[in-house]
VEXDOKOL-167854 format. One record per residue (C-alpha): residue in three letters; x, z, y. Coordinates in steps of 0.02 Angstrom, whole numbers, plus 50000, padded with zeros to 5 digits. Layout:
<sites>
AlaXZY ...
</sites>
This chain:
<sites>
Unk493635253352800 Unk492475241252717 Unk492425249952560 Unk491905267852640 Unk490045272552582 Unk488935280152669 Unk488715299752725 Unk487545306852584 Unk486695317552724 Unk486185315152916 Unk487325327053037 Unk486625333753188 Unk488425335053247 Unk489095323353353 Unk490555312353328 Unk492225320353393 Unk492895307253484 Unk491955289853553 Unk492315272453472 Unk493565269053608 Unk494555286253591 Unk496285284753553 Unk495875292653390 Unk495025277753347 Unk496035265653436 Unk497565270253373 Unk497585264753177 Unk496345249253223 Unk497895243453357 Unk499185247853241 Unk498495237853089 Unk498315223253228 Unk500095224553274 Unk500685226753065 Unk499635208353041 Unk500445201653179 Unk502005206253132 Unk501945202752951 Unk501165183553016 Unk502705179953125 Unk503795183652999 Unk503045173852884 Unk502995159353016 Unk504755162253052 Unk505245160852848 Unk504335145052834 Unk505305135552941 Unk507105139152856 Unk506815133952696 Unk507635116852656 Unk505925107452604 Unk505195113652780 Unk504535097852903 Unk503845099453073 Unk502195094153085 Unk501585076353166 Unk500605078553279 Unk499035064053284 Unk497915062153442 Unk496715051253322 Unk496655064653189 Unk496285081553216 Unk496785088053043 Unk498815089553060 Unk499485096152907 Unk500795108552927 Unk501665121852825 Unk501275136052970 Unk499615134952953 Unk499625136652768 Unk500645151452762 Unk499655158152912 Unk497945156452803 Unk498955164952642 Unk499345179252744 Unk497975182452840 Unk496525176252744 Unk496975173752570 Unk497575192252533 Unk495775197252576 Unk495035183252454 Unk496195189252315 Unk495945207152347 Unk494145203252359 Unk494065196052179 Unk495405210452099 Unk494185222752176 Unk492725215452098 Unk493375215451936 Unk494225234051942 Unk492315237451989 Unk491605229751831 Unk492785237751707 Unk492505258551687 Unk493755267751585 Unk493165271551399 Unk493935286751332 Unk493265279851158 Unk494295265951157 Unk495775273451281 Unk495755257351388 Unk494695248351534 Unk493185241851467 Unk491665230651498 Unk490065225851438 Unk488615211851435 Unk489895196951414 Unk489805179751373 Unk491605171851361 Unk491955155251325 Unk491195155751129 Unk489565150651178 Unk488925156351004 Unk489345173451076 Unk488385181851200 Unk487995198351281 Unk489505206051187 Unk490565219251232 Unk492495219251280 Unk492675202151274 Unk494655195351244 Unk494765182251354 Unk493935192751485 Unk494915206251489 Unk496595198351471 Unk496005184951609 Unk495725202151729 Unk497375210151667 Unk498205190451722 Unk497355189651894 Unk497925208651935 Unk499645203651879 Unk499685188551980 Unk498865197252133 Unk500205212052115 Unk501465198652123 Unk500845189552278 Unk500635206152375 Unk502555210952316 Unk503135195952394 Unk502165198152571 Unk502545217952552 Unk500415219752559 Unk499785236852492 Unk498745236452322 Unk497555248052252 Unk498355260752159 Unk497335259752015 Unk497675242552002 Unk499175244551884 Unk498375256351776 Unk496875242751732 Unk498115227351701 Unk499095239651582 Unk497815248351481 Unk496115234151464 Unk495385241351310 Unk495475223751198 Unk494665223551038 Unk495785224050883 Unk495325223250725 Unk495805239150617 Unk496955226450533 Unk497845223250708 Unk497105207150733 Unk496345202650892 Unk494505201050882 Unk493375189651000 Unk492525203751064 Unk492245222850998 Unk491055223350852 Unk491485205550814 Unk491805203750594 Unk492355191650484 Unk490635181250456 Unk490585175950630 Unk490575156050684 Unk491505151950825 Unk491245136750932 Unk492635137651044 Unk494185149651010 Unk494165162451135 Unk495735169651063 Unk496715154051087 Unk496445151151257 Unk497245169651288 Unk498905161851224 Unk498625144651314 Unk498345139651452 Unk498095160851513 Unk499795163451440 Unk499515184051423 Unk500665195151342 Unk500765211351323 Unk501555226151247 Unk500055227851136 Unk500015206551099 Unk501595199451077 Unk502215181951004 Unk501845188050834 Unk500235193350876 Unk499855177950962 Unk500295167450802 Unk499175178950698 Unk497685176050790 Unk498055158350792 Unk498165155150604 Unk496515169250580 Unk495685158850719 Unk495805141050663 Unk494965141750501 Unk493565151050584 Unk493425138150710 Unk491325128950665 Unk491725110550662 Unk490105109150777 Unk491485116550921 Unk492175106051058 Unk493465092851067 Unk494735102651189 Unk495015117251050 Unk496245108950936 Unk497185101051041 Unk497645118451126 Unk497775122750947 Unk499085109550926 Unk499895115251095 Unk500035135151032 Unk500785127750866 Unk502195118350936 Unk502495133951039 Unk502395148650924 Unk502325141750730 Unk504065147750636 Unk503935132150513 Unk502965117550473 Unk502025104950553 Unk500455109550580 Unk500585105850785 Unk500285087250731 Unk498855089350613 Unk498065098250764 Unk498545086150873 Unk497745073150770 Unk496125081050741 Unk496065085250922 Unk496155065150960 Unk495415052850784 Unk493955065150750 Unk493315064250918 Unk493695048351009 Unk492375034351005 Unk492715015050980 Unk493075003751097 Unk493845013351230 Unk494345030751153 Unk493205039351240 Unk493045059451203 Unk491345065251119 Unk491095086051121 Unk490965085250921 Unk491525077850768 Unk489765071250737 Unk488795063950840 Unk487305063950721 Unk485925077650795 Unk485265081350622 Unk486905086850544 Unk487995093650670 Unk487135111250700 Unk485695103150792 Unk486775098450975 Unk486745080551077 Unk488565080851108 Unk489265076751279 Unk489775062751294 Unk491145054951371 Unk491785071251362 Unk492885072951486 Unk493545093051451 Unk494215084651252 Unk495055071551362 Unk495945083351467 Unk496305093651312 Unk497275078151220 Unk498175072951389 Unk498925091251360 Unk499705091251198 Unk501245079351272 Unk502005089051424 Unk501335106651355 Unk501415104351185 Unk502795093951131 Unk503955096251286 Unk503285114151288 Unk502935113951476 Unk502435130651571 Unk502135129651746 Unk501445147451809 Unk503085153951822 Unk504115154751978 Unk505035142051903 Unk504835129351781 Unk505025132351580 Unk505115121551435 Unk505375123051270 Unk505405105351186 Unk504705104551004 Unk504435085850931 Unk503445084550779 Unk504485074150628 Unk502875062850618 Unk503445056750800 Unk505295047450793 Unk505195045650974 Unk504015048551149 Unk504415045751329 Unk503195055751409 Unk502325056651584 Unk503335065251722 Unk502955080851751 Unk503075087351943 Unk503305107051977 Unk503665110352145 Unk503805093152218 Unk505145088452094 Unk504805077051947 Unk505465078551782 Unk505495064851654 Unk505735067551463 Unk506025057751348 Unk506175064451164 Unk506945063350960 Unk506745074050845 Unk508145084550875 Unk508735082451071 Unk507625080051235 Unk508225070851393 Unk507735076251563 Unk507945065451707 Unk507565074251874 Unk506535060551974 Unk506335057352157 Unk504045059352169 Unk503805059552366 Unk502855044052346 Unk501655054452241 Unk501595070252324 Unk500255075752446 Unk500715071652649 Unk501815083552733 Unk502405090252538 Unk504105088652475 Unk505225095152339 Unk505415112652372 Unk507355109852292 Unk507695098252411 Unk509555093452383 Unk510145107952271 Unk509965109152095 Unk508265114052010 Unk508315127651893 Unk507535127651737 Unk507155140251593 Unk507285133651424 Unk506405144551307 Unk504775153751246 Unk504865164851434 Unk505735168651566 Unk506545183951495 Unk507015174151296 Unk507345157451360 Unk509115151451447 Unk509235144851631 Unk509905124951672 Unk510095118251835 Unk509725099051850 Unk510255089352024 Unk509185077452099 Unk509475061051983 Unk510525069351852 Unk509985067651659 Unk510245085151554 Unk510115084551366 Unk509425098751275 Unk509275104551086 Unk507445104251028 Unk506665118650925 Unk506695110650774 Unk505595124350687 Unk504855109850551 Unk506515111950447 Unk506105127150400 Unk505015130450225 Unk503515141150250 Unk503835141250042 Unk505425142949986 Unk505895129149864 Unk504445118249920 Unk504995099649912 Unk503355088950005 Unk503265100550143 Unk502825087850321 Unk503315072550189 Unk502165056350238 Unk500475057450145 Unk499185041950108 Unk497465042050057 Unk496055030250004 Unk494715041949987 Unk493375047450112 Unk493815067350179 Unk492755078150320 Unk492965073550496 Unk494625083250551 Unk495185087750369 Unk496475076350358 Unk497315074450192 Unk499025078750276 Unk498455095250290 Unk498805099450118 Unk500795098350136 Unk501225103250338 Unk501595120950279 Unk500145130150359 Unk498525136550252 Unk497525137050423 Unk497395116850397 Unk496325109350264 Unk496265094250166 Unk494305092950117 Unk493755077550033 Unk491945071550070 Unk491165074649896 Unk491805085049751 Unk491845067449626 Unk493785064749593 Unk494925063049757 Unk496685059949775 Unk498245058949908 Unk499945051249880 Unk501575060249934 Unk502995047549976 Unk504735058249917 Unk505785042849907 Unk506795052150031 Unk506885069349919 Unk508305068949783 Unk508085067049602 Unk507885083349525 Unk507015095249420 Unk505305101249458 Unk504685118149394 Unk503135120149441 Unk501745120749581 Unk500555131749680 Unk498895128849783 Unk498315137549909 Unk496505133649914 Unk495735140450058 Unk493645144850032 Unk493305131949925 Unk494385130549745 Unk494315114649662 Unk493685116049483 Unk495195107349422 Unk496885096949464 Unk498155086549418 Unk499775080549479 Unk500625063849431 Unk502405060149468 Unk503155040649452 Unk504295029149523 Unk503185015549579 Unk501895014849689 Unk499905019049697 Unk499315003349686 Unk500444996949536 Unk499634986749409 Unk501124987949314 Unk500664996149122 Unk502495001849099 Unk502595013549241 Unk503175030049157 Unk501995044249227 Unk502295063149183 Unk500565072149216 Unk500275088849240 Unk498315094949219 Unk497545111549278 Unk496005116349209 Unk495825134949225 Unk496035136549370 Unk496025156749435 Unk496205162249624 Unk496845176749701 Unk495415181549823 Unk493835177849759 Unk492235180749843 Unk491905199049873 Unk490465205349964 Unk491135223350003 Unk492635217450097 Unk491925198350145 Unk491575203850347 Unk493225213650365 Unk494365204550471 Unk496015204550420 Unk497745192050415 Unk497455180350271 Unk498595180150119 Unk498175164550038 Unk497015161549893 Unk498385155649786 Unk498705147349609 Unk500165146649515 Unk500785135049377 Unk502555132549315 Unk503055120049181 Unk503495125149002 Unk504895111749021 Unk505525105849194 Unk505225087649237 Unk506275075649347 Unk505485070749508 Unk505015054349559 Unk504805044149730 Unk502905047249723 Unk501875061849690 Unk500105060249664 Unk498805075649688 Unk497095072949635 Unk495625086349624 Unk494015086049563 Unk492425097549592 Unk492245112749686 Unk491705131349648 Unk490895135149810 Unk489085128249768 Unk487635127449910 Unk488305109349970 Unk488865091249914 Unk490685092950000 Unk492275093449907 Unk493565109049873 Unk494875110950001 Unk496625111549976 Unk497565121250105 Unk499225119150058 Unk500095111249891 Unk501715116749859 Unk502885107349744 Unk504425116249684 Unk506145113149632 Unk507325121749544 Unk507465134349702 Unk505665137949695 Unk505615146149519 Unk505565164149569 Unk504255156949693 Unk503065153749566 Unk503695166049436 Unk503395182249549 Unk501765174149616 Unk502045177149795 Unk501525166949954 Unk502365166050106 Unk503415179850035 Unk501725190350008 Unk501225198449834 Unk499775188649785 Unk498515193949642 Unk498485177549560 Unk499385176849377 Unk500515163049356 Unk499875150549217 Unk501155140349108 Unk500555120049093 Unk501385105048974 Unk501585089949052 Unk501335075548971 Unk502285056948985 Unk501335042248971 Unk501465023549024 Unk500315014449112 Unk499575009249274 Unk499615023349423 Unk498045014949498 Unk496875018049348 Unk497795034349299 Unk497475041949485 Unk495755040249474 Unk495255047249302 Unk493955062149302 Unk494695080049244 Unk493805090249125 Unk493665106849194 Unk493515122349063 Unk492915134549196 Unk491375137649295 Unk491165145349432 Unk490545167049406 Unk489645167049571 Unk488445157649649 Unk489675154249816 Unk491435157349754 Unk492195158749896 Unk494015167949990 Unk493375182450063 Unk494345177550217 Unk495095165150326 Unk496825154950341 Unk498645154050404 Unk499565138750454 Unk500685126750460 Unk500975105350462 Unk501225087950416 Unk501445070550436 Unk500705052150502 Unk499125045850400 Unk499255028450449 Unk500715020750576 Unk499215010750669 Unk498575030450724 Unk500315034450751 Unk500655019850867 Unk499005023650965 Unk499385044150982 Unk501195038451064 Unk500395026351189 Unk499015038351229 Unk500305051351273 Unk501705036951358 Unk501525035551565 Unk501805014951566 
</sites>
């Protein structure tokens, strides 16, 4: 009745009945009777639940909490609040025949660099999700909903690019700089899915936007990337790289408080005085353990877990997760997770209890309720489940160095860690601070000796002008002059995706900015591999080149190197042949020698025209690893 608008004209005709007539009172009293009956049903049902406790009346305190009051409030009041919210959204959106869905204009989503834009992806997905929740609530309590709600939720006009990638808003192109990735917020924490936005679409969005993200963006972003990567990645260990970026690049001494941005200097960070301490960044980081590594999702009717611990962390004990008053304590190693149901009654609010009581608690193990398998766990019981060990899968077939330990003594750009070069994901990058020679060393002591057939590089948007790979059986700090070192030098570096102004603004999945090199004669692997890069084909600043992925191939990688493919996708790059040389000397001096480039940039801004894919790597320093684990453990 409140939604009925005024009559367009005044009428001379008198009302057909008085306000106290049967015609008026019958529907009014009928609505009252329906509401009372619904409340009585709720009143009775709540008292039959195993967790129900009668209210304790205290004359000294007027506020007596009890479940009946909560139930009556939800039924008689909250339904109108929820309906009002959904009704607001349904009034804001309009069906747009051009795009074939419900559209909305003049938005500012979480990305503060995009203001007053049409069809913001996050807002449209949020509308669909809220309507979905409202429909579930209404169904549970047998309430009627507006007929067009389902149509709106199922047909929001998400702004997909012609390539199929979801853009932040309609009209966004590849040149947009992003402060806060709206699209990944749809993956987590919103957890929105539809027929048009599947798990594969979410992974493609993560791989694309992780490289588009501005380094001047907020601290929370990379922690949420870590959570999404652990849930979606089919290979590699980029979840750890993102987690490291969400912590190390933003934490400040001496108390590990978070800054809003990676760089605090106003003159070099985009002209912003970052918030400090930035609680949103700390909040994002503290979700990495339970929501990322344990894979907890708590928005469905039962708890969902998808455990997967990055290979850089041998063991972790997470703080207790409370769902429906039931506590779940998790301890994890690489392959398995122990789940123990705890009594957490002392931590619950007054008059709140474990909704499962003495019954077994159902838990779904998997990506979703539909895709997972169900287990049950009794109070005090411990159940062991297998982890999703996706990091054992190789992104590039035959690659020997994916996710191995990496170290580097050189300086690098904030958040652009050396481990990103071998984590199996092109959406993470290693970037030295300058174009001067810089190196990283990979520990291959746990890899069997075998012939090496070649290497490949994904340079991202900033290719180097030269590179070298050194293979040896000594530490990088050795002063021995008798260390045998096999060296392969790459000076004429061609790339598969040079800058192209005609396609630079096109939003499309990244295929890899690749260079391939095969060895004229295979050489034997060693205990250590050092990669050195120098120069940068991109001009206009004083920063170093980027390495999105460095792949070192054994015998099983011969076909990959020879065919010029990346992640199974044909590349435009040709495969060059190099002849490694063998010398004896001190590794420390050779690894810092300069590289002579024979190729100069052909463009003032020789960059890849698009952005990146994704993967993961290993601990940079033991002390940092311990700091991360301690931060996630509930003492």
